[in-house]
C-alpha positions in Angstrom: 49.4 16.1 99.4 50.4 17.6 96.2 47.7 19.7 93.9 47.5 18.4 90.3 45.8 21.6 89.2 47.3 24.9 87.9 47.0 26.8 91.2 49.9 28.6 92.4 51.6 27.8 95.6 49.9 30.4 97.5 46.4 29.6 96.3 47.1 25.9 97.2 48.1 26.9 100.6 45.1 29.2 101.1 42.9 26.5 99.9 44.3 23.7 102.2 44.0 26.2 105.3 40.3 27.0 104.5 39.5 23.3 103.8 41.0 22.4 107.3 39.0 25.1 108.9 35.7 23.7 107.1 36.3 20.4 108.0 37.2 20.7 111.7 34.8 23.2 112.6 32.3 22.2 115.3 28.7 22.9 114.4 27.0 25.3 116.7 26.1 24.2 120.0 27.4 21.0 119.5 30.0 18.9 120.8 31.4 15.3 120.1 30.5 12.6 122.7 31.5 8.8 122.8 29.3 6.1 124.2 31.4 3.3 125.4 30.4 -0.4 125.0 31.3 -3.5 126.9 35.0 -3.0 126.3 37.1 0.3 126.4 38.0 0.3 122.8 34.2 0.4 121.6 34.0 4.2 121.5 30.7 5.3 119.6 30.4 8.7 118.4 27.7 11.2 118.4 27.0 14.7 118.2 25.2 16.3 121.0 23.2 19.3 120.5 22.8 21.3 123.7 19.4 23.4 123.8 18.5 26.6 125.9 15.6 27.0 128.4 12.3 27.6 127.6 11.6 31.4 128.1 10.2 32.1 131.9 7.1 33.5 130.3 6.3 30.1 128.7 7.0 27.8 131.5 11.0 28.2 131.9 11.7 24.5 131.7 15.0 22.9 130.9 15.5 21.4 127.5 17.8 18.3 127.6 20.2 18.1 124.9 19.5 16.0 121.6 22.0 13.2 120.3 22.2 12.7 116.6 23.9 9.9 114.5 27.5 11.2 113.5 29.4 10.5 110.2 32.0 12.9 110.6 34.6 10.9 112.2 37.4 12.5 114.4 37.3 15.7 112.0 34.7 17.2 114.3 36.7 16.0 117.6 38.7 18.9 119.0 41.0 16.5 120.8 42.0 14.8 117.9 45.1 16.2 115.7 44.1 15.8 111.8 46.9 15.1 109.6 45.7 13.9 106.2 49.1 12.7 105.4 49.3 10.2 108.0 45.4 9.1 107.9 42.9 8.3 110.6 43.0 6.4 113.8 42.7 2.8 113.0 39.4 2.1 114.9 39.1 -1.6 114.1 42.8 -2.7 114.3 42.6 -4.5 117.4 39.5 -6.3 116.7 40.8 -7.8 113.5 44.0 -8.6 115.2 42.2 -10.6 117.9 40.2 -12.7 115.5 43.6 -14.5 114.4 42.3 -15.3 111.1 44.1 -13.2 108.8 47.8 -12.8 107.8 49.6 -9.6 107.0 51.2 -9.8 103.5 54.9 -8.9 102.5 53.7 -6.4 100.2 50.8 -5.8 97.4 49.8 -8.9 95.5 48.2 -7.2 92.4 50.4 -6.9 89.7 48.9 -3.2 88.9 49.5 -2.2 92.5 53.2 -3.6 92.4 53.7 -1.4 89.3 52.2 1.6 90.5 54.8 1.4 94.0 57.6 1.0 91.4 56.6 4.0 89.2 58.6 6.9 89.9 56.1 9.3 88.3 53.6 8.5 91.0 56.1 9.2 93.9 55.0 12.8 94.5 51.4 12.1 94.6 51.3 8.9 96.6 50.2 8.4 100.2 53.2 8.0 102.2 52.3 5.7 104.8 50.9 2.6 102.8 50.6 -0.4 105.3 51.1 -3.9 103.8 47.7 -5.6 103.4 46.0 -8.4 105.0 44.2 -11.1 103.6 42.4 -14.2 105.3 44.5 -17.2 106.2 44.1 -20.1 103.8 40.7 -21.7 104.5 39.4 -19.1 106.5 36.3 -16.7 105.8 36.6 -13.4 107.4 33.2 -11.8 106.6 31.0 -10.2 108.9 28.3 -12.6 107.7 30.7 -15.4 108.2 31.1 -14.5 111.9 27.1 -13.9 112.3 26.2 -17.4 110.7 28.6 -19.1 113.7 26.6 -17.1 116.3 29.5 -14.6 116.9 28.9 -11.2 117.9 31.7 -9.3 116.6 32.8 -5.7 118.3 31.4 -4.1 115.1 28.0 -5.6 115.7 28.0 -4.0 119.1 29.2 -0.7 117.9 26.5 -0.7 115.2 23.9 -1.5 118.0 24.8 1.4 120.2 24.9 3.8 117.1 21.5 3.0 115.9 19.9 3.5 119.2 21.0 6.9 119.2 20.6 7.1 123.2 18.8 10.2 124.3 18.9 12.2 127.7 16.4 12.0 130.3 13.6 14.2 129.6 13.8 14.0 125.4 10.3 14.1 124.0 10.0 10.5 122.5 6.5 10.9 121.3 6.1 9.8 117.7 3.4 8.5 115.0 3.2 4.7 114.5 4.0 4.8 110.9 3.6 2.1 108.5 6.6 0.0 107.8 5.6 -2.4 105.2 6.9 -5.6 106.8 10.1 -4.1 108.4 10.7 -4.7 111.8 10.5 -1.4 114.4 12.4 -2.6 117.6 12.3 0.0 120.6 15.8 -1.0 121.1 18.6 -2.4 118.8 20.4 -5.1 120.3 24.0 -6.6 119.2 22.1 -10.0 119.1 19.4 -8.6 116.7 22.2 -7.1 114.2 23.8 -10.3 114.2 20.5 -12.2 113.1 19.9 -9.5 110.5 23.7 -10.0 108.8 23.5 -13.7 109.4 19.9 -13.6 107.3 21.3 -11.3 104.4 18.8 -8.8 105.8 21.7 -6.4 106.6 25.2 -6.0 105.7 28.2 -4.2 107.5 30.7 -3.0 104.8 34.4 -3.1 106.3 37.3 -4.4 104.6 39.8 -5.6 107.0 42.1 -3.3 105.2 40.1 -0.3 106.1 40.5 -0.3 109.7 39.8 3.6 110.0 36.4 2.9 109.0 33.6 3.3 111.9 31.2 0.4 111.8 27.6 1.1 110.2 24.9 -1.2 108.8 22.7 -0.9 105.7 19.2 -3.0 106.1 15.5 -1.7 106.0 15.3 -2.7 109.6 17.8 0.0 110.7 17.9 3.8 110.0 17.8 4.5 106.2 21.3 5.5 104.9 22.7 7.7 102.2 25.5 7.4 100.0 27.3 10.4 98.3 29.2 9.7 94.9 32.7 11.6 94.5 35.4 11.1 91.9 37.5 12.5 89.2 37.2 12.5 85.5 39.3 12.7 82.3 38.3 16.7 82.4 38.8 17.5 85.8 39.6 17.5 89.7 42.7 16.5 91.7 43.4 14.3 94.6 43.1 17.1 96.9 39.7 18.1 95.8 38.1 14.3 95.9 39.6 13.9 99.5 38.1 17.4 100.4 34.9 16.2 98.8 34.9 13.0 100.7 35.4 14.6 104.1 33.0 17.4 103.4 30.2 14.9 102.6 30.7 12.8 105.7 30.6 16.1 107.7 27.0 16.7 106.5 26.1 13.3 106.8 27.0 10.8 103.9 27.0 7.4 105.6 29.2 6.1 102.6 31.1 7.1 99.9 31.6 6.0 96.4 34.9 6.8 94.6 33.7 6.6 90.9 36.9 8.2 89.4 37.5 7.5 85.9 40.3 10.1 85.1 44.2 10.0 86.2 45.7 8.5 89.0 42.7 6.2 90.2 44.8 4.2 92.4 46.5 7.1 94.1 43.2 9.1 94.6 41.6 5.9 96.2 44.4 5.5 98.5 44.2 8.7 100.0 40.7 8.7 100.1 40.3 5.2 102.1 42.9 6.2 104.6 41.4 9.5 105.6 37.6 8.1 105.5 35.8 7.3 108.9 32.7 5.6 106.3 33.0 2.7 104.1 34.2 3.2 100.4 32.6 1.6 97.5 33.9 1.6 94.2 32.9 0.3 90.6 36.1 -1.8 89.7 35.2 -2.1 86.0 35.9 1.8 85.6 39.5 1.1 86.5 39.9 -2.0 84.5 38.5 -0.1 81.6 41.1 2.4 81.8 44.0 -0.3 82.0 43.0 -1.2 78.6 42.9 2.5 77.3 39.2 2.7 77.4 38.3 0.0 74.9 35.8 -2.2 76.4 36.4 -5.3 74.1 39.9 -5.5 75.4 38.6 -6.2 78.6 39.6 -9.6 80.3 38.8 -11.8 83.2 42.6 -11.5 84.2 42.7 -7.9 84.0 39.3 -7.3 86.2 40.5 -9.9 88.7 43.7 -8.0 89.3 41.7 -4.9 89.7 39.4 -6.7 92.5 42.4 -7.8 94.5 44.3 -4.3 93.9 41.3 -2.5 95.3 40.6 -5.0 97.9 44.1 -4.7 99.3 43.8 -1.1 99.5 40.5 -1.3 101.8 37.3 -0.6 99.4 34.5 -1.9 101.4 32.1 -2.7 98.6 32.1 -3.4 94.9 29.6 -2.3 92.3 29.7 -5.5 90.1 27.4 -5.4 86.8 27.1 -9.5 86.6 23.4 -9.4 86.1 23.8 -7.7 82.4 23.6 -10.9 80.4 23.9 -11.3 76.6 20.5 -12.1 76.1 19.2 -9.1 78.0 20.8 -6.7 75.9 18.3 -6.9 72.8 15.8 -6.0 75.4 17.1 -2.5 75.3 16.8 -2.0 71.7 13.5 -0.3 72.0 14.2 1.9 74.8 14.0 5.7 74.8 17.5 6.1 76.0 18.7 2.7 75.7 21.5 1.5 78.5 22.6 4.4 80.9 24.7 3.0 83.2 28.2 3.2 82.5 29.2 0.0 84.0 26.2 -1.7 82.2 27.0 -0.3 78.8 30.8 -1.4 79.0 29.8 -5.0 79.9 27.1 -4.9 77.3 29.7 -3.9 74.3 32.0 -6.3 75.7 29.2 -9.2 75.4 28.3 -8.2 71.7 31.8 -7.8 70.6 32.8 -11.1 71.7 29.3 -12.9 71.5 29.9 -14.3 75.1 28.3 -14.3 78.2 29.2 -11.6 80.7 32.6 -12.8 82.4 31.3 -11.1 85.6 28.5 -13.8 85.6 30.5 -16.6 84.3 33.3 -16.1 86.8 30.9 -15.0 89.7 32.0 -17.6 92.3 35.7 -16.7 91.8 34.8 -13.0 92.2 33.2 -14.4 95.8 36.2 -16.2 96.6 38.2 -12.7 96.5 35.6 -10.8 98.4 35.4 -13.3 101.3 39.3 -13.1 101.7 39.2 -9.3 102.6 35.7 -8.9 103.5 34.4 -6.7 100.5 30.3 -6.5 100.2 28.5 -7.0 96.9 26.5 -4.1 95.7 25.1 -5.9 92.6 24.8 -3.2 90.3 21.7 -2.6 87.9 23.3 -2.1 84.6 20.0 -1.9 82.9 18.4 0.3 85.1 15.9 2.9 83.5 17.4 6.0 82.3 14.1 7.9 81.8 10.5 7.5 83.2 9.3 6.0 79.9 11.8 2.9 80.1 10.9 2.3 83.9 9.8 -0.9 84.8 10.3 -2.9 81.6 11.5 -6.2 80.8 15.3 -5.6 80.7 15.2 -4.1 84.2 13.3 -6.6 85.9 14.9 -9.6 84.0 18.3 -8.3 85.2 16.8 -7.8 88.7 15.7 -11.6 88.8 19.4 -12.6 87.9 20.5 -10.5 90.8 18.5 -12.5 93.0 20.1 -15.4 91.7 23.5 -14.3 92.4 22.5 -13.0 95.8 22.0 -16.8 96.9 25.5 -17.9 95.2 27.3 -15.3 97.2 25.3 -16.2 100.5 26.6 -19.6 99.9 30.0 -18.2 100.1 29.0 -16.0 103.3 29.7 -12.7 101.3 27.5 -9.9 102.3 25.3 -8.5 99.4 22.9 -5.6 98.6 21.3 -4.9 95.5 21.1 -1.7 93.4 18.0 -0.1 92.1 16.7 2.3 89.7 16.9 5.0 88.4 14.0 7.0 86.6 10.6 5.8 87.9 7.4 7.8 88.1 5.7 8.0 91.4 3.1 5.3 90.9 5.4 2.7 89.6 7.9 2.9 92.6 6.5 0.3 94.8 6.6 -2.3 92.3 10.1 -1.9 92.2 10.6 -2.5 96.1 8.1 -5.3 96.3 9.8 -7.3 93.4 13.2 -6.8 94.9 12.0 -8.0 98.2 10.7 -11.1 96.5 13.4 -12.2 94.4 16.4 -11.2 96.4 14.9 -12.4 99.7 15.1 -9.0 101.5 18.7 -8.3 100.6 19.3 -4.5 101.3 17.9 -2.4 98.4 20.4 0.6 97.4 18.8 3.0 94.9 19.6 6.2 92.7 16.6 8.3 93.6 14.8 7.3 91.8 13.9 10.3 89.9 10.3 10.8 89.3 10.3 13.3 86.3 12.7 14.0 83.4 11.8 17.8 83.0 14.2 19.5 85.7 18.1 19.5 84.9 19.8 21.4 87.6 17.1 20.4 90.1 17.3 16.6 89.8 18.5 16.3 93.6 14.8 17.5 94.1 13.2 15.1 91.3 15.1 12.3 92.8 14.7 13.0 96.5 10.8 12.7 95.9 11.4 9.1 94.7 14.1 8.3 97.5 11.7 9.6 100.1 9.1 7.2 99.0 11.1 4.1 98.1 13.0 4.6 101.5 9.6 4.3 102.9 8.6 1.0 101.3 11.7 -0.6 102.6 15.1 0.6 100.6 18.1 0.5 102.9 20.3 2.9 101.3 19.7 5.9 99.0 22.3 7.2 96.6 22.3 10.9 96.4 21.8 13.0 93.3 23.3 16.4 93.0 22.0 19.4 91.2 24.9 18.6 88.6 23.1 15.1 87.8 23.3 14.8 83.9 25.2 18.2 83.6 28.8 18.0 85.2 31.0 17.0 87.8 29.8 18.1 91.1 31.7 20.6 93.0 31.9 21.2 96.9 28.6 23.1 97.3 26.7 20.7 94.9 28.1 17.8 97.2 26.5 19.5 100.1 23.1 20.4 98.3 23.2 16.6 97.6 23.8 15.5 101.0 21.2 17.5 102.8 18.4 16.9 100.3 19.0 13.1 100.8 19.2 13.4 104.4 15.7 15.0 104.4 14.5 11.9 102.3 16.1 9.3 104.7 14.5 11.0 107.5 11.3 11.6 106.0 11.3 7.8 105.1 12.3 7.0 109.0 9.3 8.8 110.1 7.1 7.4 107.8 8.0 4.0 108.7 7.7 4.8 112.5 11.4 4.0 113.3 11.7 4.2 117.0 13.3 7.6 118.0 13.1 9.1 114.4 10.8 12.1 115.6 12.8 12.9 118.7 14.7 15.9 116.5 11.6 17.0 115.0 9.9 17.4 118.2 12.9 19.3 119.9 12.9 21.8 116.7 9.2 22.4 116.8 9.0 23.0 120.3 11.9 25.5 119.8 10.0 27.0 117.1 6.8 27.6 118.8 8.7 28.9 122.0 10.7 31.4 119.6 14.1 29.7 120.7 15.8 30.8 117.2 19.3 29.7 117.9 17.8 26.2 119.0 15.9 26.1 115.6 18.9 26.7 113.8 21.2 24.2 115.8 18.8 21.5 115.2 18.3 21.8 111.6 20.2 19.6 109.1 22.3 22.8 107.9 22.4 25.1 110.7 24.5 27.8 108.8 21.9 28.1 105.9 19.1 28.3 108.2 20.7 31.1 110.2 22.1 33.0 107.1 18.5 33.1 105.7 16.8 34.2 108.9 19.5 36.9 109.2 18.9 38.5 105.7 16.2 40.2 107.0 16.4 40.2 110.6 20.2 40.2 111.2 20.4 41.8 114.8 21.1 39.6 117.7 17.9 41.2 119.4 15.9 39.4 116.6 17.2 35.9 117.9 14.7 36.4 121.0 11.9 38.0 119.0 8.5 36.4 118.8 8.1 36.8 115.1 10.1 36.3 111.7 9.9 38.6 108.6 7.6 36.4 107.2 4.3 37.4 109.1 5.9 40.4 111.3 5.3 40.9 115.0 1.5 41.1 114.6 0.5 38.3 112.5 2.8 35.4 113.8 0.4 32.3 113.9 2.5 30.6 116.9 2.3 33.9 118.8 -1.2 34.1 118.2 -1.8 30.8 119.4 0.1 31.4 122.6 -2.2 34.2 123.3 -4.9 32.1 123.0 -3.8 29.3 125.0 -2.7 31.8 127.8 -6.1 33.4 127.7 -7.8 29.9 127.9 -5.4 28.8 130.8 -6.3 32.0 132.7 -10.0 31.5 132.0 -9.7 28.0 133.5 -7.8 29.1 136.5 -10.5 31.6 137.2 -13.5 29.4 136.7 -12.2 26.0 137.2 -13.8 24.9 133.9 -13.1 21.6 132.3 -14.9 22.8 129.0 -11.6 23.4 126.9 -13.5 24.0 123.6 -15.7 26.9 125.2 -12.2 28.3 126.7 -10.7 28.3 123.1 -13.8 29.8 121.4 -13.7 32.6 124.2 -10.1 33.4 123.4 -10.7 33.4 119.8 -13.9 35.9 120.3 -11.3 38.1 122.3 -8.8 38.3 119.5 -11.5 39.0 117.2 -12.5 41.8 119.2 -9.0 43.1 119.5 -8.5 42.8 115.8 -11.8 44.9 115.1 -10.4 47.7 117.8 -7.5 48.2 115.7 -9.6 48.7 112.4 -9.3 45.1 111.0 -5.9 45.9 110.1 -3.2 43.4 109.9 -0.5 45.5 110.9 -0.4 48.7 113.1 2.0 50.9 114.9 2.8 49.9 118.4 
């Protein structure tokens, strides 16, 4: 793959080598494992984190490994040779073949796609192994929703059921709080039949374009684990194909469940091809961005014909879901006039400008059924865009926002009539006390179609920290029922995120999604928390690092002040030191109480604890009531 920046060949080579090491390095104490389904070609990946034994002084017990959901694809499988120039293994190819309801075309059918293939200027940046696309046979519908409504459990559905269960080893601590799920279902075990039912009812989607066979199946719905999306993409001011592919693989390494390519700069078509061919997760786009590029950025010059060709172009490349701003209606645009920040959605502003220029209804709305015909021919899911989302907390929950949401509910039903899968995009900037109203209204008017929200950001005063302001809202709305959270990076409102920003955004949103799963009482959600807390109490430092969402950062922060290997077995950290660690003191009290129990055969636990505390008090006084003393 050729770099499009001004780096020297030596710099490019060094960067490629470092990227390859970063992307394929296995996280500490981890190994890739696969759980087989009912057939040999259903191999579901997990990351297994091995743990050390509890120290002898604390019982000396074995701690079983913990299995965690893994989005990194084969990049972290040491048995697979990675070659970005060839793309990833075709996980779903045989499943698509055996359904016998698609045809392989003789070539690309979109005019723009054909033109790019003939353009010699793109030859040196083009993905070299482009396959002819597939399309549904005449009269056929190839969506996962269509199969589900027919009672068919596809291999994708079985794969997802295994993946969602995160099967744990015997002996893992499964205790957890009940949670509050606000009407969601908390099944002890996800079955393939349950997956089918949820997809058939429209409560969940499986984004899985027939032209993206490299994609490892996943599901988005409020009765499943909360998912996160990472946005990448070039702009007119910077980034290259190499950099965007690196961002994608970097994001999936740290836990992105889907990726949206929001490129608005040069070579959008070629950039997207490289990303899809190397992505183990679903890819989403906003097709209006590329359509706008085709008319040199003049919104008024957009036409349905240009947009239609763009949809076909991207569907044949393998895009799994499209953000379509079909709810920005002409009559809603004046509702934004008194807003503090107007229309902040790029797609929303493009369509509003087109509507006003032509004084016609949004062509995405008037041609919606035709869009559905395209979507179901490739199994592309809708992500119905919130083009009138609030851009500041002052504009939250206003007439424009909720009018559009009700129209999205109408469009959801129209898409379901075509058996096209749908999720609904949500805000935005919303103060904490106004968040639940968004979730409640969405469930009502969209009939439980999955909600997919950007945050929401809960305050507007923290540029540079908007990954935090938004994660607060994301955790809350995820708890209330949102199925997928779109990450926000520290660069939000400031600039194009780099590799570090992508990781920071991913980790922040993994925290928010996991916190939501805990609050809902999702079965098995607390396993990792229990394992890490036990490791913390037993001063198993390496296990603490390895069980964390970001082992590298956890270890480096610890080692800033206690770098020696001996410190990995110390019963303290640099916060409290060796004599004032609360967990060490608690262990001493517990040991004292146990000894007293053994000596007196007493069942009065409260008395024993009180005696232990008094003994510690005496020891404290004997040392001159000092927090620290020499030993």
